[in-house]
N, CA, C and O atoms as CSV, one atom per row, in Angstrom:
chain,resi,resn,atom,element,x,y,z
A,1,ARG,N,N,0.839,-1.195,0.000
A,1,ARG,CA,C,0.000,0.000,0.000
A,1,ARG,C,C,0.867,1.235,0.000
A,1,ARG,O,O,1.860,1.313,0.723
A,2,ARG,N,N,0.496,2.171,-0.792
A,2,ARG,CA,C,1.236,3.423,-0.847
A,2,ARG,C,C,0.493,4.496,-0.068
A,2,ARG,O,O,-0.735,4.503,0.017
A,3,CYS,N,N,1.280,5.396,0.492
A,3,CYS,CA,C,0.702,6.504,1.256
A,3,CYS,C,C,0.302,7.616,0.291
A,3,CYS,O,O,1.136,8.123,-0.460
A,4,LEU,N,N,-0.935,7.980,0.312
A,4,LEU,CA,C,-1.416,9.040,-0.568
A,4,LEU,C,C,-1.720,10.318,0.204
A,4,LEU,O,O,-2.281,11.267,-0.343
A,5,GLY,N,N,-1.345,10.332,1.473
A,5,GLY,CA,C,-1.591,11.511,2.277
A,5,GLY,C,C,-3.007,11.631,2.774
A,5,GLY,O,O,-3.410,12.690,3.255
A,6,LYS,N,N,-3.774,10.557,2.666
A,6,LYS,CA,C,-5.179,10.611,3.058
A,6,LYS,C,C,-5.466,9.698,4.246
A,6,LYS,O,O,-6.614,9.319,4.477
A,7,GLU,N,N,-4.416,9.341,5.006
A,7,GLU,CA,C,-4.639,8.463,6.151
A,7,GLU,C,C,-5.363,9.214,7.266
A,7,GLU,O,O,-5.334,10.440,7.372
A,8,ARG,N,N,-5.996,8.413,8.069
A,8,ARG,CA,C,-6.666,8.992,9.241
A,8,ARG,C,C,-5.580,9.521,10.183
A,8,ARG,O,O,-4.474,8.981,10.219
A,9,PRO,N,N,-5.891,10.566,10.939
A,9,PRO,CA,C,-4.909,11.154,11.861
A,9,PRO,C,C,-4.355,10.146,12.862
A,9,PRO,O,O,-3.180,10.227,13.221
A,10,ASP,N,N,-5.159,9.209,13.315
A,10,ASP,CA,C,-4.661,8.238,14.279
A,10,ASP,C,C,-3.633,7.299,13.633
A,10,ASP,O,O,-2.696,6.862,14.301
A,11,LEU,N,N,-3.797,6.984,12.337
A,11,LEU,CA,C,-2.810,6.153,11.637
A,11,LEU,C,C,-1.511,6.918,11.394
A,11,LEU,O,O,-0.418,6.365,11.514
A,12,VAL,N,N,-1.647,8.189,11.052
A,12,VAL,CA,C,-0.461,9.027,10.861
A,12,VAL,C,C,0.338,9.080,12.150
A,12,VAL,O,O,1.559,8.924,12.139
A,13,ASP,N,N,-0.356,9.299,13.267
A,13,ASP,CA,C,0.297,9.344,14.573
A,13,ASP,C,C,0.977,8.007,14.884
A,13,ASP,O,O,2.105,7.988,15.377
A,14,TYR,N,N,0.309,6.910,14.604
A,14,TYR,CA,C,0.855,5.574,14.841
A,14,TYR,C,C,2.148,5.368,14.030
A,14,TYR,O,O,3.146,4.881,14.562
A,15,HIS,N,N,2.120,5.735,12.765
A,15,HIS,CA,C,3.291,5.560,11.902
A,15,HIS,C,C,4.449,6.452,12.347
A,15,HIS,O,O,5.608,6.041,12.289
A,16,GLN,N,N,4.144,7.647,12.782
A,16,GLN,CA,C,5.199,8.538,13.265
A,16,GLN,C,C,5.852,7.982,14.526
A,16,GLN,O,O,7.070,8.057,14.689
A,17,ARG,N,N,5.029,7.422,15.421
A,17,ARG,CA,C,5.588,6.814,16.639
A,17,ARG,C,C,6.468,5.614,16.285
A,17,ARG,O,O,7.555,5.457,16.841
A,18,LYS,N,N,6.006,4.776,15.372
A,18,LYS,CA,C,6.784,3.603,14.948
A,18,LYS,C,C,8.106,4.040,14.311
A,18,LYS,O,O,9.150,3.448,14.583
A,19,ALA,N,N,8.065,5.065,13.473
A,19,ALA,CA,C,9.286,5.553,12.825
A,19,ALA,C,C,10.270,6.072,13.870
A,19,ALA,O,O,11.473,5.832,13.762
A,20,PHE,N,N,9.770,6.777,14.872
A,20,PHE,CA,C,10.618,7.285,15.946
A,20,PHE,C,C,11.272,6.132,16.701
A,20,PHE,O,O,12.467,6.174,16.991
A,21,ILE,N,N,10.484,5.102,17.019
A,21,ILE,CA,C,11.012,3.936,17.740
A,21,ILE,C,C,12.097,3.253,16.909
A,21,ILE,O,O,13.137,2.870,17.445
A,22,CYS,N,N,11.864,3.099,15.615
A,22,CYS,CA,C,12.854,2.461,14.737
A,22,CYS,C,C,14.149,3.273,14.678
A,22,CYS,O,O,15.241,2.705,14.704
A,23,GLN,N,N,14.028,4.601,14.600
A,23,GLN,CA,C,15.221,5.450,14.585
A,23,GLN,C,C,15.987,5.317,15.893
A,23,GLN,O,O,17.216,5.243,15.896
A,24,LYS,N,N,15.264,5.287,16.997
A,24,LYS,CA,C,15.893,5.147,18.304
A,24,LYS,C,C,16.616,3.803,18.413
A,24,LYS,O,O,17.741,3.743,18.911
A,25,GLN,N,N,15.976,2.729,17.951
A,25,GLN,CA,C,16.596,1.408,17.985
A,25,GLN,C,C,17.832,1.358,17.095
A,25,GLN,O,O,18.830,0.736,17.458
A,26,ALA,N,N,17.777,2.000,15.943
A,26,ALA,CA,C,18.931,2.030,15.038
A,26,ALA,C,C,20.104,2.758,15.692
A,26,ALA,O,O,21.250,2.326,15.570
A,27,CYS,N,N,19.821,3.857,16.383
A,27,CYS,CA,C,20.887,4.590,17.099
A,27,CYS,C,C,21.496,3.729,18.202
A,27,CYS,O,O,22.715,3.706,18.375
A,28,GLU,N,N,20.657,3.028,18.941
A,28,GLU,CA,C,21.158,2.157,20.007
A,28,GLU,C,C,22.022,1.036,19.441
A,28,GLU,O,O,23.055,0.696,20.018
A,29,LEU,N,N,21.607,0.463,18.317
A,29,LEU,CA,C,22.403,-0.594,17.687
A,29,LEU,C,C,23.743,-0.059,17.205
A,29,LEU,O,O,24.768,-0.718,17.380
A,30,ARG,N,N,23.752,1.135,16.596
A,30,ARG,CA,C,25.017,1.742,16.161
A,30,ARG,C,C,25.950,1.947,17.343
A,30,ARG,O,O,27.149,1.685,17.243
A,31,GLU,N,N,25.409,2.412,18.460
A,31,GLU,CA,C,26.220,2.633,19.659
A,31,GLU,C,C,26.789,1.309,20.180
A,31,GLU,O,O,27.952,1.249,20.578
A,32,GLN,N,N,25.978,0.256,20.178
A,32,GLN,CA,C,26.455,-1.049,20.627
A,32,GLN,C,C,27.577,-1.565,19.731
A,32,GLN,O,O,28.557,-2.126,20.221
A,33,VAL,N,N,27.435,-1.378,18.421
A,33,VAL,CA,C,28.477,-1.821,17.487
A,33,VAL,C,C,29.765,-1.040,17.737
A,33,VAL,O,O,30.846,-1.627,17.774
A,34,ASN,N,N,29.659,0.268,17.908
A,34,ASN,CA,C,30.848,1.077,18.173
A,34,ASN,C,C,31.513,0.682,19.485
A,34,ASN,O,O,32.739,0.606,19.561
A,35,ASN,N,N,30.708,0.427,20.525
A,35,ASN,CA,C,31.277,-0.015,21.799
A,35,ASN,C,C,31.974,-1.353,21.640
A,35,ASN,O,O,33.036,-1.576,22.221
A,36,HIS,N,N,31.385,-2.243,20.860
A,36,HIS,CA,C,31.980,-3.557,20.635
A,36,HIS,C,C,33.304,-3.425,19.881
A,36,HIS,O,O,34.274,-4.108,20.208
A,37,LYS,N,N,33.347,-2.551,18.873
A,37,LYS,CA,C,34.592,-2.323,18.126
A,37,LYS,C,C,35.680,-1.812,19.072
A,37,LYS,O,O,36.815,-2.289,19.044
A,38,GLU,N,N,35.318,-0.833,19.912
A,38,GLU,CA,C,36.296,-0.277,20.847
A,38,GLU,C,C,36.766,-1.350,21.822
A,38,GLU,O,O,37.952,-1.416,22.145
A,39,TYR,N,N,35.854,-2.183,22.289
A,39,TYR,CA,C,36.209,-3.273,23.195
A,39,TYR,C,C,37.195,-4.231,22.528
A,39,TYR,O,O,38.199,-4.620,23.126
A,40,LEU,N,N,36.898,-4.606,21.280
A,40,LEU,CA,C,37.788,-5.520,20.569
A,40,LEU,C,C,39.155,-4.899,20.343
A,40,LEU,O,O,40.179,-5.557,20.524
A,41,LEU,N,N,39.172,-3.626,19.946
A,41,LEU,CA,C,40.451,-2.956,19.738
A,41,LEU,C,C,41.255,-2.877,21.025
A,41,LEU,O,O,42.453,-3.158,21.036
A,42,THR,N,N,40.599,-2.497,22.094
A,42,THR,CA,C,41.297,-2.346,23.371
A,42,THR,C,C,41.833,-3.685,23.860
A,42,THR,O,O,42.983,-3.775,24.289
A,43,ASN,N,N,40.999,-4.732,23.797
A,43,ASN,CA,C,41.447,-6.031,24.285
A,43,ASN,C,C,42.503,-6.647,23.399
A,43,ASN,O,O,43.455,-7.243,23.902
A,44,SER,N,N,42.360,-6.519,22.084
A,44,SER,CA,C,43.377,-7.092,21.211
A,44,SER,C,C,44.675,-6.334,21.372
A,44,SER,O,O,45.755,-6.920,21.295
A,45,MET,N,N,44.576,-5.015,21.600
A,45,MET,CA,C,45.774,-4.222,21.785
A,45,MET,C,C,46.508,-4.663,23.039
A,45,MET,O,O,47.726,-4.842,23.011
A,46,SER,N,N,45.790,-4.841,24.137
A,46,SER,CA,C,46.467,-5.176,25.377
A,46,SER,C,C,47.044,-6.586,25.323
A,46,SER,O,O,48.032,-6.873,25.998
A,47,PHE,N,N,46.443,-7.468,24.529
A,47,PHE,CA,C,46.943,-8.830,24.441
A,47,PHE,C,C,48.187,-8.903,23.563
A,47,PHE,O,O,49.182,-9.516,23.947
A,48,TYR,N,N,48.136,-8.285,22.394
A,48,TYR,CA,C,49.231,-8.404,21.435
A,48,TYR,C,C,50.226,-7.251,21.481
A,48,TYR,O,O,51.368,-7.398,21.046
A,49,HIS,N,N,49.807,-6.126,21.994
A,49,HIS,CA,C,50.634,-4.927,21.883
A,49,HIS,C,C,50.915,-4.280,23.235
A,49,HIS,O,O,50.858,-3.056,23.353
A,50,SER,N,N,51.207,-5.053,24.221
A,50,SER,CA,C,51.509,-4.456,25.516
A,50,SER,C,C,52.886,-3.797,25.454
A,50,SER,O,O,53.726,-4.204,24.651
A,51,PRO,N,N,53.129,-2.784,26.290
A,51,PRO,CA,C,54.432,-2.132,26.288
A,51,PRO,C,C,55.549,-3.157,26.467
A,51,PRO,O,O,55.490,-4.038,27.326
A,52,GLY,N,N,56.559,-3.008,25.629
A,52,GLY,CA,C,57.686,-3.931,25.645
A,52,GLY,C,C,57.616,-4.973,24.544
A,52,GLY,O,O,58.626,-5.604,24.232
A,53,SER,N,N,56.436,-5.171,23.943
A,53,SER,CA,C,56.344,-6.166,22.877
A,53,SER,C,C,56.885,-5.590,21.572
A,53,SER,O,O,56.817,-4.386,21.326
A,54,ARG,N,N,57.418,-6.476,20.750
A,54,ARG,CA,C,58.006,-6.072,19.473
A,54,ARG,C,C,56.957,-6.181,18.367
A,54,ARG,O,O,56.147,-7.108,18.345
A,55,VAL,N,N,56.992,-5.208,17.447
A,55,VAL,CA,C,56.037,-5.163,16.350
A,55,VAL,C,C,56.725,-4.767,15.050
A,55,VAL,O,O,57.820,-4.204,15.046
A,56,ARG,N,N,56.051,-5.077,13.954
A,56,ARG,CA,C,56.484,-4.622,12.626
A,56,ARG,C,C,55.407,-3.685,12.100
A,56,ARG,O,O,54.218,-3.997,12.172
A,57,VAL,N,N,55.820,-2.541,11.574
A,57,VAL,CA,C,54.895,-1.559,11.011
A,57,VAL,C,C,54.418,-2.067,9.650
A,57,VAL,O,O,55.226,-2.492,8.823
A,58,ALA,N,N,53.115,-2.021,9.424
A,58,ALA,CA,C,52.561,-2.506,8.158
A,58,ALA,C,C,51.263,-1.779,7.838
A,58,ALA,O,O,50.519,-1.390,8.738
A,59,GLY,N,N,51.003,-1.601,6.561
A,59,GLY,CA,C,49.720,-1.070,6.121
A,59,GLY,C,C,49.558,0.436,6.185
A,59,GLY,O,O,48.446,0.939,6.029
A,60,LEU,N,N,50.647,1.175,6.412
A,60,LEU,CA,C,50.524,2.634,6.423
A,60,LEU,C,C,50.295,3.129,4.998
A,60,LEU,O,O,50.931,2.643,4.062
A,61,GLN,N,N,49.406,4.076,4.832
A,61,GLN,CA,C,49.084,4.596,3.503
A,61,GLN,C,C,49.879,5.856,3.170
A,61,GLN,O,O,50.309,6.039,2.031
A,62,ASN,N,N,50.075,6.723,4.159
A,62,ASN,CA,C,50.719,8.010,3.894
A,62,ASN,C,C,52.217,8.003,4.141
A,62,ASN,O,O,52.942,8.761,3.497
A,63,LYS,N,N,52.696,7.186,5.038
A,63,LYS,CA,C,54.123,7.123,5.381
A,63,LYS,C,C,54.670,5.754,4.993
A,63,LYS,O,O,55.055,4.960,5.852
A,64,LEU,N,N,54.698,5.491,3.705
A,64,LEU,CA,C,55.098,4.177,3.202
A,64,LEU,C,C,56.512,3.784,3.627
A,64,LEU,O,O,56.818,2.597,3.744
A,65,GLU,N,N,57.364,4.768,3.855
A,65,GLU,CA,C,58.765,4.468,4.195
A,65,GLU,C,C,58.901,3.746,5.532
A,65,GLU,O,O,59.942,3.146,5.800
A,66,TYR,N,N,57.869,3.792,6.379
A,66,TYR,CA,C,57.933,3.118,7.676
A,66,TYR,C,C,57.426,1.675,7.620
A,66,TYR,O,O,57.696,0.896,8.534
A,67,ASN,N,N,56.701,1.311,6.569
A,67,ASN,CA,C,56.215,-0.063,6.442
A,67,ASN,C,C,57.393,-1.035,6.404
A,67,ASN,O,O,58.376,-0.808,5.699
A,68,GLY,N,N,57.281,-2.110,7.164
A,68,GLY,CA,C,58.330,-3.123,7.204
A,68,GLY,C,C,59.352,-2.911,8.302
A,68,GLY,O,O,60.121,-3.822,8.611
A,69,LEU,N,N,59.378,-1.725,8.899
A,69,LEU,CA,C,60.335,-1.465,9.985
A,69,LEU,C,C,59.830,-2.078,11.288
A,69,LEU,O,O,58.626,-2.231,11.496
A,70,GLU,N,N,60.763,-2.421,12.149
A,70,GLU,CA,C,60.417,-3.025,13.427
A,70,GLU,C,C,60.694,-2.049,14.557
A,70,GLU,O,O,61.516,-1.139,14.441
A,71,GLY,N,N,59.981,-2.270,15.653
A,71,GLY,CA,C,60.167,-1.427,16.819
A,71,GLY,C,C,59.556,-2.080,18.037
A,71,GLY,O,O,59.122,-3.232,18.011
A,72,ILE,N,N,59.538,-1.303,19.106
A,72,ILE,CA,C,59.023,-1.797,20.376
A,72,ILE,C,C,57.901,-0.874,20.846
A,72,ILE,O,O,57.998,0.347,20.723
A,73,VAL,N,N,56.845,-1.463,21.379
A,73,VAL,CA,C,55.733,-0.676,21.902
A,73,VAL,C,C,56.185,-0.043,23.213
A,73,VAL,O,O,56.593,-0.744,24.139
A,74,VAL,N,N,56.112,1.273,23.288
A,74,VAL,CA,C,56.526,1.964,24.507
A,74,VAL,C,C,55.333,2.469,25.316
A,74,VAL,O,O,55.457,2.742,26.510
A,75,LYS,N,N,54.176,2.592,24.658
A,75,LYS,CA,C,53.013,3.136,25.362
A,75,LYS,C,C,51.772,2.787,24.560
A,75,LYS,O,O,51.834,2.646,23.338
A,76,GLU,N,N,50.650,2.649,25.244
A,76,GLU,CA,C,49.375,2.458,24.559
A,76,GLU,C,C,48.331,3.330,25.223
A,76,GLU,O,O,48.337,3.518,26.439
A,77,ASP,N,N,47.428,3.864,24.399
A,77,ASP,CA,C,46.293,4.586,24.967
A,77,ASP,C,C,45.025,3.924,24.444
A,77,ASP,O,O,45.074,2.773,24.009
A,78,ALA,N,N,43.920,4.603,24.474
A,78,ALA,CA,C,42.637,3.965,24.152
A,78,ALA,C,C,42.621,3.338,22.764
A,78,ALA,O,O,42.145,2.213,22.611
A,79,LEU,N,N,43.124,4.027,21.759
A,79,LEU,CA,C,43.019,3.507,20.405
A,79,LEU,C,C,44.326,3.512,19.613
A,79,LEU,O,O,44.329,3.117,18.447
A,80,ARG,N,N,45.420,3.942,20.206
A,80,ARG,CA,C,46.698,4.036,19.486
A,80,ARG,C,C,47.830,3.421,20.308
A,80,ARG,O,O,47.764,3.302,21.531
A,81,LEU,N,N,48.867,3.039,19.570
A,81,LEU,CA,C,50.093,2.549,20.186
A,81,LEU,C,C,51.203,3.534,19.859
A,81,LEU,O,O,51.214,4.128,18.782
A,82,VAL,N,N,52.135,3.707,20.784
A,82,VAL,CA,C,53.339,4.467,20.476
A,82,VAL,C,C,54.451,3.440,20.314
A,82,VAL,O,O,54.778,2.696,21.238
A,83,VAL,N,N,55.028,3.420,19.105
A,83,VAL,CA,C,56.066,2.453,18.773
A,83,VAL,C,C,57.368,3.207,18.522
A,83,VAL,O,O,57.411,4.138,17.716
A,84,ARG,N,N,58.439,2.795,19.224
A,84,ARG,CA,C,59.772,3.356,19.003
A,84,ARG,C,C,60.478,2.455,17.994
A,84,ARG,O,O,60.699,1.270,18.241
A,85,LEU,N,N,60.824,3.043,16.859
A,85,LEU,CA,C,61.452,2.277,15.789
A,85,LEU,C,C,62.900,1.957,16.127
A,85,LEU,O,O,63.581,2.736,16.794
A,86,ASP,N,N,63.368,0.789,15.654
A,86,ASP,CA,C,64.757,0.397,15.870
A,86,ASP,C,C,65.697,1.302,15.092
A,86,ASP,O,O,66.794,1.618,15.553
A,87,ARG,N,N,65.265,1.712,13.924
A,87,ARG,CA,C,66.063,2.606,13.080
A,87,ARG,C,C,65.447,3.995,13.134
A,87,ARG,O,O,64.501,4.232,13.885
A,88,HIS,N,N,65.978,4.903,12.346
A,88,HIS,CA,C,65.471,6.276,12.273
A,88,HIS,C,C,65.622,7.005,13.608
A,88,HIS,O,O,64.709,7.709,14.038
A,89,ASN,N,N,66.774,6.837,14.264
A,89,ASN,CA,C,67.092,7.570,15.499
A,89,ASN,C,C,66.014,7.431,16.565
A,89,ASN,O,O,65.633,8.415,17.199
A,90,ASP,N,N,65.528,6.228,16.761
A,90,ASP,CA,C,64.513,5.945,17.784
A,90,ASP,C,C,63.251,6.776,17.611
A,90,ASP,O,O,62.617,7.152,18.597
A,91,LYS,N,N,62.885,7.064,16.380
A,91,LYS,CA,C,61.657,7.819,16.102
A,91,LYS,C,C,60.462,7.058,16.663
A,91,LYS,O,O,60.407,5.831,16.589
A,92,GLU,N,N,59.508,7.794,17.222
A,92,GLU,CA,C,58.298,7.185,17.762
A,92,GLU,C,C,57.111,7.510,16.874
A,92,GLU,O,O,56.917,8.655,16.465
A,93,LEU,N,N,56.318,6.482,16.581
A,93,LEU,CA,C,55.123,6.634,15.759
A,93,LEU,C,C,53.895,6.278,16.583
A,93,LEU,O,O,53.933,5.356,17.398
A,94,LYS,N,N,52.804,7.009,16.370
A,94,LYS,CA,C,51.498,6.632,16.945
A,94,LYS,C,C,50.769,5.837,15.877
A,94,LYS,O,O,50.487,6.349,14.794
A,95,LEU,N,N,50.463,4.577,16.189
A,95,LEU,CA,C,49.870,3.687,15.205
A,95,LEU,C,C,48.553,3.103,15.681
A,95,LEU,O,O,48.329,2.935,16.880
A,96,LYS,N,N,47.691,2.796,14.733
A,96,LYS,CA,C,46.511,1.990,15.031
A,96,LYS,C,C,46.992,0.555,15.247
A,96,LYS,O,O,48.006,0.160,14.670
A,97,PRO,N,N,46.296,-0.228,16.056
A,97,PRO,CA,C,46.730,-1.605,16.304
A,97,PRO,C,C,46.868,-2.431,15.030
A,97,PRO,O,O,47.751,-3.283,14.936
A,98,GLU,N,N,46.003,-2.187,14.053
A,98,GLU,CA,C,46.094,-2.976,12.828
A,98,GLU,C,C,47.327,-2.654,11.996
A,98,GLU,O,O,47.653,-3.393,11.067
A,99,ASN,N,N,48.025,-1.548,12.319
A,99,ASN,CA,C,49.256,-1.194,11.621
A,99,ASN,C,C,50.508,-1.646,12.372
A,99,ASN,O,O,51.621,-1.272,12.005
A,100,ALA,N,N,50.330,-2.441,13.413
A,100,ALA,CA,C,51.465,-2.958,14.186
A,100,ALA,C,C,51.307,-4.467,14.322
A,100,ALA,O,O,50.517,-4.950,15.132
A,101,GLN,N,N,52.071,-5.206,13.516
A,101,GLN,CA,C,51.998,-6.669,13.560
A,101,GLN,C,C,52.899,-7.189,14.677
A,101,GLN,O,O,54.081,-6.848,14.718
A,102,PRO,N,N,52.366,-8.007,15.581
A,102,PRO,CA,C,53.186,-8.539,16.666
A,102,PRO,C,C,54.282,-9.462,16.126
A,102,PRO,O,O,54.062,-10.213,15.176
A,103,LEU,N,N,55.451,-9.393,16.738
A,103,LEU,CA,C,56.585,-10.231,16.358
A,103,LEU,C,C,56.982,-11.126,17.519
A,103,LEU,O,O,56.808,-10.772,18.685
A,104,ILE,N,N,57.512,-12.278,17.184
A,104,ILE,CA,C,58.118,-13.139,18.207
A,104,ILE,C,C,59.571,-12.699,18.305
A,104,ILE,O,O,60.283,-12.718,17.301
A,105,PRO,N,N,60.026,-12.308,19.479
A,105,PRO,CA,C,61.397,-11.797,19.585
A,105,PRO,C,C,62.435,-12.884,19.310
A,105,PRO,O,O,62.294,-14.028,19.741
A,106,THR,N,N,63.465,-12.496,18.592
A,106,THR,CA,C,64.582,-13.407,18.358
A,106,THR,C,C,65.581,-13.252,19.493
A,106,THR,O,O,65.537,-12.275,20.241
A,107,LEU,N,N,66.470,-14.209,19.615
A,107,LEU,CA,C,67.476,-14.162,20.672
A,107,LEU,C,C,68.353,-12.915,20.527
A,107,LEU,O,O,68.692,-12.272,21.521
A,108,ALA,N,N,68.716,-12.579,19.290
A,108,ALA,CA,C,69.553,-11.396,19.058
A,108,ALA,C,C,68.838,-10.123,19.531
A,108,ALA,O,O,69.452,-9.260,20.158
A,109,LYS,N,N,67.555,-10.013,19.231
A,109,LYS,CA,C,66.796,-8.829,19.647
A,109,LYS,C,C,66.670,-8.774,21.169
A,109,LYS,O,O,66.749,-7.696,21.758
A,110,LEU,N,N,66.474,-9.922,21.806
A,110,LEU,CA,C,66.392,-9.946,23.275
A,110,LEU,C,C,67.703,-9.502,23.889
A,110,LEU,O,O,67.703,-8.764,24.874
A,111,LYS,N,N,68.827,-9.938,23.326
A,111,LYS,CA,C,70.141,-9.537,23.855
A,111,LYS,C,C,70.357,-8.030,23.691
A,111,LYS,O,O,70.951,-7.387,24.556
A,112,GLU,N,N,69.870,-7.468,22.573
A,112,GLU,CA,C,69.990,-6.019,22.360
A,112,GLU,C,C,69.254,-5.238,23.426
A,112,GLU,O,O,69.708,-4.170,23.836
A,113,GLN,N,N,68.122,-5.754,23.882
A,113,GLN,CA,C,67.300,-5.039,24.868
A,113,GLN,C,C,67.941,-5.064,26.246
A,113,GLN,O,O,67.714,-4.158,27.048
A,114,PHE,N,N,68.742,-6.093,26.535
A,114,PHE,CA,C,69.306,-6.224,27.885
A,114,PHE,C,C,70.749,-6.029,27.943
A,114,PHE,O,O,71.341,-6.113,29.019
């Protein structure tokens, strides 16, 4: 059925209330999805990217010269990691977790740290 603008006022009111409820539910669902994304990012970051863990930079779009370089996580905040690169005079980058691939430390790298 198509709306021709001739509905009874009580039906118009009913449809407006339903539309409002649907919009409210859609907003709540968007908020839940965003909270879930933040939860996943935070938990995956703390598991794989805790301070002291070694990572490889990957997937950067604007600073391609840093892709492939390795470093150590020195700090993490809600959504970013601070990684100190092994090269480039200990330059520190703020990265998204998906741009820092966790590495298994080699014996040589462990000896360098201590």
